[in-house]
C-alpha positions as CSV (number, residue, x, y, z in Angstrom):
1,M,-0.1,0.0,0.1
2,D,1.4,3.4,-1.0
3,N,1.7,5.3,2.3
4,N,1.5,8.7,0.6
5,I,-2.1,8.2,-0.6
6,S,-4.6,10.3,1.5
7,P,-8.2,9.2,0.7
8,R,-11.2,11.0,2.1
9,I,-13.8,8.8,3.7
10,I,-17.3,9.5,5.3
11,I,-18.8,7.0,7.5
12,G,-22.4,7.4,8.1
13,S,-22.9,5.6,11.5
14,G,-25.1,5.9,14.6
15,G,-28.3,5.5,16.6
16,T,-27.2,2.6,18.5
17,G,-23.9,0.9,19.5
18,G,-24.8,-1.9,16.8
19,H,-24.2,0.7,13.8
20,I,-21.6,2.8,15.7
21,Y,-18.8,0.0,16.5
22,P,-18.8,-1.4,13.0
23,G,-18.0,2.2,11.8
24,L,-15.2,2.6,14.3
25,A,-13.9,-0.8,13.5
26,I,-13.7,0.0,9.8
27,A,-12.1,3.3,10.6
28,D,-9.5,2.0,12.9
29,K,-8.5,-0.7,10.2
30,L,-8.5,2.1,7.6
31,K,-6.3,4.2,9.7
32,K,-3.9,1.2,10.2
33,K,-3.7,0.4,6.5
34,V,-3.6,3.9,5.2
35,P,-1.9,6.0,7.7
36,K,-2.8,9.4,5.8
37,V,-6.6,8.6,5.5
38,N,-8.8,11.4,6.4
39,I,-12.1,10.1,8.0
40,L,-15.3,11.9,9.0
41,F,-18.2,10.4,10.7
42,I,-21.9,11.7,10.4
43,G,-24.3,10.8,12.8
44,S,-27.3,12.1,14.8
45,K,-27.1,15.0,17.1
46,H,-29.5,13.1,19.4
47,H,-27.8,9.7,19.9
48,M,-24.9,8.4,21.7
49,E,-22.4,8.7,18.7
50,M,-21.8,12.2,19.3
51,K,-19.9,11.3,22.6
52,E,-18.7,7.8,21.7
53,I,-17.0,8.5,18.3
54,P,-14.9,11.5,19.6
55,R,-13.7,9.2,22.4
56,F,-12.1,7.0,19.9
57,G,-10.3,10.1,18.2
58,Y,-12.6,10.7,15.3
59,P,-14.4,13.9,14.3
60,I,-18.1,13.8,13.7
61,E,-20.6,16.0,12.1
62,G,-24.2,15.9,13.5
63,I,-27.4,16.0,11.6
64,S,-30.9,16.3,13.3
65,I,-32.4,12.9,12.7
66,S,-33.9,11.1,15.5
67,G,-36.6,8.8,14.2
68,G,-37.1,5.3,12.6
69,K,-39.4,3.8,10.2
70,N,-41.9,2.7,13.0
71,K,-42.5,6.6,13.7
72,I,-43.2,7.5,10.1
73,F,-46.8,6.7,10.3
74,S,-47.3,7.8,13.8
75,I,-48.2,11.3,15.4
76,Y,-44.5,12.1,15.0
77,G,-44.8,11.4,11.2
78,L,-44.9,15.1,10.2
79,F,-42.1,16.2,12.5
80,L,-40.0,13.2,11.2
81,S,-40.6,14.3,7.6
82,I,-39.5,17.7,8.3
83,E,-36.5,16.6,10.3
84,L,-35.6,14.2,7.4
85,I,-35.8,16.9,4.7
86,Y,-33.5,19.1,6.9
87,S,-31.1,16.4,7.6
88,L,-30.8,15.7,3.9
89,F,-29.9,19.2,3.2
90,V,-27.1,19.2,6.1
91,A,-25.7,15.9,4.8
92,H,-25.6,17.3,1.4
93,K,-23.7,20.4,2.5
94,I,-21.1,18.3,4.8
95,I,-20.6,16.0,1.8
96,N,-20.1,19.0,-0.6
97,K,-17.5,20.6,1.8
98,F,-15.6,17.4,2.7
99,S,-15.7,16.1,-0.8
100,P,-15.2,12.3,0.0
101,D,-13.9,9.6,-2.2
102,I,-16.4,7.3,-0.9
103,V,-19.2,7.0,1.8
104,V,-19.6,4.0,3.9
105,G,-23.1,3.3,5.5
106,T,-23.3,0.9,8.5
107,G,-27.3,0.8,8.4
108,G,-29.9,2.4,10.6
109,F,-32.2,5.2,10.0
110,V,-29.3,7.7,10.8
111,S,-27.4,6.9,7.8
112,L,-30.2,7.4,5.5
113,P,-29.5,11.1,4.9
114,T,-25.8,10.5,4.3
115,L,-26.2,7.8,1.8
116,Y,-29.0,9.9,0.0
117,A,-26.5,12.8,-0.1
118,A,-23.8,10.5,-1.4
119,K,-26.1,9.2,-4.2
120,I,-27.2,12.7,-5.8
121,N,-23.3,13.8,-5.5
122,K,-22.5,10.6,-7.4
123,V,-20.1,9.6,-4.5
124,P,-19.3,5.9,-4.5
125,I,-21.1,3.9,-1.7
126,L,-20.2,0.8,0.4
127,I,-22.9,-0.6,2.6
128,Q,-22.3,-2.8,5.7
129,E,-25.1,-4.8,7.0
130,Q,-24.7,-6.4,10.3
131,N,-27.9,-8.4,10.8
132,S,-29.4,-11.6,9.5
133,Y,-32.3,-9.5,8.1
134,P,-31.3,-6.4,6.5
135,G,-32.6,-2.8,7.6
136,L,-34.7,-0.6,5.5
137,T,-31.9,1.9,4.9
138,N,-29.6,-0.8,3.4
139,R,-32.4,-2.4,1.2
140,I,-33.2,0.8,-0.2
141,F,-29.7,1.9,-1.0
142,S,-28.5,-1.4,-2.0
143,R,-29.5,-0.7,-5.7
144,Y,-27.1,2.3,-5.7
145,A,-24.1,0.8,-3.6
146,N,-20.8,-0.2,-5.4
147,K,-20.5,-3.1,-2.8
148,I,-22.5,-4.6,0.0
149,C,-20.7,-6.3,2.9
150,I,-23.0,-8.7,4.9
151,A,-22.3,-10.9,7.9
152,Y,-24.7,-13.8,7.1
153,E,-25.1,-16.2,4.1
154,Q,-28.9,-16.0,4.3
155,V,-28.7,-12.1,3.8
156,K,-27.7,-12.7,0.0
157,K,-31.0,-13.0,-1.3
158,F,-32.0,-9.4,-0.4
159,F,-29.3,-7.7,-2.3
160,P,-27.8,-7.7,-5.7
161,K,-25.7,-10.8,-5.9
162,E,-22.9,-9.4,-8.2
163,K,-22.2,-6.6,-5.6
164,T,-22.7,-8.6,-2.5
165,I,-19.8,-10.2,-0.4
166,I,-19.8,-12.1,3.0
167,T,-17.1,-10.5,5.2
168,G,-18.6,-11.1,8.7
169,N,-19.1,-8.2,11.1
170,P,-16.1,-5.9,11.9
171,V,-15.1,-5.8,15.4
172,R,-12.9,-3.2,17.4
173,S,-9.3,-4.2,17.4
174,E,-9.2,-4.3,21.3
175,I,-11.6,-7.2,21.1
176,L,-9.1,-9.2,19.0
177,Q,-6.5,-8.8,21.9
178,L,-8.1,-9.4,25.1
179,P,-5.9,-9.1,28.4
180,S,-5.6,-12.2,30.5
181,K,-8.5,-13.2,32.9
182,K,-6.2,-12.8,35.8
183,E,-5.2,-9.1,34.8
184,S,-8.9,-8.3,33.9
185,C,-10.0,-9.5,37.3
186,I,-7.5,-7.5,39.1
187,R,-8.5,-4.4,37.1
188,L,-12.1,-5.0,38.0
189,G,-11.5,-5.9,41.6
190,L,-13.1,-9.3,41.1
191,N,-11.9,-12.8,42.3
192,C,-10.7,-15.0,39.5
193,N,-11.5,-18.2,41.6
194,K,-15.2,-17.2,41.7
195,P,-17.6,-17.5,38.8
196,I,-18.3,-14.3,36.7
197,I,-21.1,-13.4,34.7
198,L,-21.1,-10.4,32.3
199,S,-24.5,-9.1,31.6
200,I,-25.0,-6.6,28.6
201,G,-28.4,-5.0,28.1
202,G,-27.5,-3.2,25.0
203,S,-26.6,0.4,24.5
204,Q,-29.7,1.7,26.3
205,G,-29.9,-1.1,28.9
206,S,-32.6,-3.6,29.3
207,N,-35.4,-3.4,31.9
208,S,-36.5,-7.0,31.7
209,I,-33.0,-8.4,32.1
210,N,-32.6,-5.8,34.9
211,N,-35.5,-6.9,36.6
212,A,-34.4,-10.8,36.3
213,W,-31.2,-10.0,38.1
214,I,-32.9,-7.9,40.8
215,K,-35.2,-10.9,41.3
216,G,-32.3,-13.3,41.7
217,L,-29.6,-11.6,43.3
218,D,-29.9,-13.4,46.5
219,K,-29.6,-16.6,44.7
220,L,-26.3,-15.3,43.2
221,I,-25.1,-14.1,46.7
222,Q,-26.2,-17.7,48.0
223,F,-23.9,-19.4,45.5
224,D,-21.0,-16.7,45.7
225,I,-21.3,-15.6,42.0
226,Q,-19.9,-12.4,40.6
227,L,-21.9,-10.2,38.1
228,I,-20.6,-7.6,36.1
229,W,-24.1,-5.9,35.2
230,Q,-24.5,-3.2,32.5
231,I,-27.6,-1.6,33.7
232,G,-28.3,1.2,31.0
233,K,-29.4,4.8,31.4
234,L,-33.0,4.3,32.4
235,D,-32.5,2.0,35.3
236,I,-29.2,2.9,36.7
237,H,-30.4,5.5,39.2
238,R,-33.2,3.3,40.6
239,I,-31.0,0.3,41.0
240,K,-27.9,2.2,42.5
241,K,-30.1,4.0,45.1
242,N,-30.9,0.6,46.7
243,Q,-28.1,-0.4,49.0
244,K,-28.9,-4.1,48.8
245,Y,-27.3,-4.0,45.3
246,H,-24.0,-2.7,46.6
247,H,-22.3,-6.2,47.3
248,S,-18.7,-6.8,46.7
249,N,-19.6,-9.5,44.1
250,F,-21.4,-7.1,41.9
251,I,-20.2,-4.2,39.6
252,L,-22.9,-1.9,38.5
253,M,-22.4,0.2,35.4
254,E,-24.6,2.3,33.4
255,Y,-22.4,1.7,30.2
256,I,-19.4,-0.4,29.7
257,E,-16.3,1.4,28.3
258,N,-13.8,-1.3,29.1
259,I,-15.7,-3.9,27.3
260,Q,-12.6,-5.9,26.4
261,V,-11.7,-6.3,30.0
262,C,-15.1,-7.4,31.0
263,Y,-15.1,-10.1,28.1
264,A,-11.7,-11.5,29.3
265,A,-12.9,-11.6,33.0
266,A,-16.4,-13.4,32.2
267,D,-17.1,-17.1,32.4
268,I,-20.6,-16.6,30.9
269,V,-21.9,-13.7,28.9
270,V,-25.5,-12.8,28.9
271,S,-26.9,-10.1,26.5
272,R,-29.5,-9.2,23.8
273,A,-29.0,-10.5,20.5
274,G,-27.5,-7.3,18.6
275,A,-25.3,-8.4,15.8
276,I,-22.2,-6.7,17.1
277,T,-22.2,-8.2,20.4
278,I,-22.9,-11.6,18.6
279,A,-19.8,-11.0,16.5
280,E,-17.5,-10.1,19.4
281,I,-18.8,-13.1,21.4
282,C,-18.0,-15.3,18.4
283,I,-14.3,-14.1,18.3
284,I,-13.8,-14.4,22.1
285,G,-15.6,-17.9,22.4
286,K,-17.4,-17.4,25.7
287,P,-20.5,-19.6,26.7
288,Y,-23.5,-17.5,25.7
289,I,-27.1,-16.8,26.7
290,L,-29.3,-14.6,24.3
291,I,-32.3,-12.6,25.2
292,P,-33.5,-11.4,21.9
293,F,-35.3,-8.0,22.1
294,P,-38.8,-8.7,20.9
295,W,-39.4,-5.4,19.4
296,S,-36.3,-5.0,17.2
297,S,-37.0,-3.8,13.6
298,D,-38.2,-6.8,11.4
299,D,-37.5,-9.1,14.4
300,H,-33.8,-9.2,13.3
301,Q,-32.7,-10.0,16.9
302,N,-34.7,-13.2,17.1
303,K,-33.4,-14.1,13.6
304,N,-29.6,-13.4,14.6
305,A,-30.1,-15.4,18.1
306,K,-31.6,-18.4,15.9
307,I,-28.5,-18.8,13.8
308,L,-26.3,-19.5,17.0
309,Y,-28.9,-21.8,18.5
310,D,-28.9,-23.9,15.4
311,H,-25.3,-24.1,15.5
312,E,-25.6,-25.1,19.4
313,A,-23.4,-22.1,20.3
314,A,-25.8,-20.3,22.6
315,L,-28.9,-20.7,24.5
316,I,-31.9,-18.4,24.0
317,I,-34.5,-17.2,26.7
318,K,-37.4,-15.2,25.6
319,N,-37.8,-11.9,26.6
320,E,-41.3,-12.7,28.4
321,E,-39.5,-15.6,30.4
322,V,-36.5,-13.8,31.4
323,E,-37.4,-12.9,34.9
324,N,-38.3,-16.4,35.9
325,R,-35.6,-18.2,33.9
326,L,-32.4,-16.1,33.6
327,V,-30.8,-16.7,37.2
328,D,-31.5,-20.6,37.1
329,S,-30.6,-21.0,33.6
330,T,-27.1,-19.2,34.0
331,I,-26.4,-21.0,37.3
332,Q,-27.1,-24.3,35.5
333,L,-24.7,-23.3,32.5
334,L,-21.9,-22.2,35.0
335,N,-22.2,-25.8,36.5
336,N,-22.3,-27.8,33.4
337,A,-18.7,-27.9,32.2
338,I,-19.5,-30.1,29.0
339,M,-22.0,-27.8,27.7
340,K,-19.7,-24.6,28.2
341,E,-16.9,-26.4,26.4
342,R,-19.3,-27.3,23.5
343,M,-20.8,-24.0,23.1
344,S,-17.3,-22.3,23.3
345,K,-15.9,-24.6,20.6
346,N,-19.1,-24.0,18.3
347,I,-19.3,-20.3,18.7
348,L,-15.6,-19.7,17.8
349,Q,-16.4,-21.5,14.4
350,L,-18.6,-18.9,13.7
351,G,-16.3,-16.0,14.2
352,K,-14.8,-13.9,11.5
353,P,-11.8,-12.0,12.9
354,K,-10.6,-10.7,9.6
355,A,-13.8,-8.9,8.7
356,A,-12.7,-5.3,9.0
357,D,-9.7,-6.3,6.9
358,D,-11.9,-7.5,4.1
359,I,-14.2,-4.7,4.4
360,V,-11.2,-2.0,4.1
361,N,-9.9,-4.0,1.1
362,E,-13.2,-3.6,-0.6
363,I,-13.2,0.2,0.1
364,L,-9.7,0.6,-1.2
365,Q,-10.5,-1.3,-4.2
366,I,-13.3,1.1,-5.1
367,I,-11.5,4.3,-4.6
368,L,-7.8,3.5,-5.6
């Protein structure tokens, strides 16, 4: 690779961590391969990307888009339409000023104005689709994209065959180089000799998962099980104010910034079935319990989870059953060494650690 080239790349990414972190993984790999690359993110002023992306050292421009397709026909429809039109104007202005060689879209409603502005400015487009059922934005813009990078074989049927390639989902470089379990436990203040559960409720947290842990905390204490508990913004104050939950075996967090340390420490991971968390677990190979979010767009979380379940790589608990089943199921899995070993082996076979490399190679082939 010529170290003197300096391509200009916009990444439309935001709304949730599931769209943000693939964009960051792609950006990190681009920077590693092309040191002089100039990357600009476009996201929503109303979402977590405005804080999260600068934390990783990348500039971001915000547009005023906050909705999703489920709001289009609601009482917010008129407001959303006005917001969308204004966002299209702002994205068009940003692209004209930055003059990118390519625009990369990682899906979600937030990336729609950016991809549309790229289309009308005749800027090449690459789409990265994380889920086993593609989102609306990526389905719309697939006909205009130069290349579509997907994570699952079954997604091929939704996109033009000649432009679609299976790469897997890109994960951040720190996930590929986890610290040791001992080092991670020391950093977190946990005991390596006691079982450790990592519970991830998604970027916003999960009320049903939180309630399941609340219901079963006494049992966790009884069995001397440690819990790294990502609670989320909505429930963090409600839970933290109760002194009962301030036990030495529990770490309560609103949001996990040192996820690689938590992954390394954990014996079992419990989470929603977001595509990027799944991609990360497939690389680190931990026994996995999935609680798909039942209201995810196009039911994509249930579809994501089923792929792992069919490969005997994870257990699934339905959201409506989580409060009654989660704690007992987790304890049973902790005590079943044969099942843990089988799940770890099977899930590692689904991992694609070279996904970011493959996507960046496709980007560079388009623009160089």
